[in-house]
C-alpha positions as CSV (number, residue, x, y, z in Angstrom):
1,M,-176.1,-109.1,83.3
2,P,-178.2,-106.5,81.5
3,I,-177.1,-105.1,78.2
4,M,-177.7,-101.7,76.8
5,I,-179.5,-101.5,73.5
6,Q,-180.9,-98.7,71.3
7,A,-184.6,-98.1,71.0
8,Q,-184.6,-99.0,67.3
9,D,-183.3,-102.5,68.3
10,I,-186.4,-103.3,70.5
11,H,-188.8,-105.6,68.7
12,V,-192.2,-107.1,69.4
13,G,-191.8,-109.8,72.0
14,N,-188.7,-108.5,73.6
15,I,-188.6,-108.2,77.4
16,V,-187.1,-104.9,78.6
17,W,-185.9,-104.7,82.2
18,L,-186.1,-101.2,83.6
19,R,-184.5,-99.6,86.7
20,E,-185.5,-96.5,88.6
21,N,-185.4,-93.3,86.5
22,D,-184.7,-95.2,83.2
23,E,-186.0,-93.4,80.1
24,V,-187.6,-95.6,77.6
25,P,-189.3,-95.2,74.2
26,C,-193.1,-95.3,74.0
27,D,-195.1,-98.4,73.2
28,L,-194.0,-100.6,76.1
29,V,-196.4,-102.5,78.3
30,L,-195.6,-102.7,82.0
31,I,-196.1,-106.3,83.3
32,G,-194.6,-106.0,86.7
33,T,-192.9,-104.0,89.4
34,S,-190.7,-104.7,92.4
35,E,-192.6,-102.3,94.6
36,A,-194.3,-104.0,97.6
37,Q,-197.8,-102.5,96.7
38,A,-197.2,-103.1,93.0
39,L,-197.1,-99.3,92.3
40,C,-195.4,-97.7,89.4
41,Y,-195.2,-94.0,88.4
42,V,-195.1,-93.2,84.7
43,E,-194.4,-89.7,83.5
44,V,-195.5,-88.9,80.0
45,I,-194.4,-85.9,78.0
46,I,-196.5,-85.1,75.0
47,Q,-194.9,-83.1,72.2
48,P,-197.2,-81.0,70.1
49,F,-197.3,-81.6,66.4
50,V,-195.4,-79.0,64.4
């Protein structure tokens, strides 16, 4: 059963299981998808420096 953790508790080497429409912190590497054609859509929002 998946557990919920905070972004600051994710460390190098952790495996993070995502589900549709999950929001995640940056700096994750996608290594797989359940889509039949191995497709994944990633939406990036870039905040300007203030």
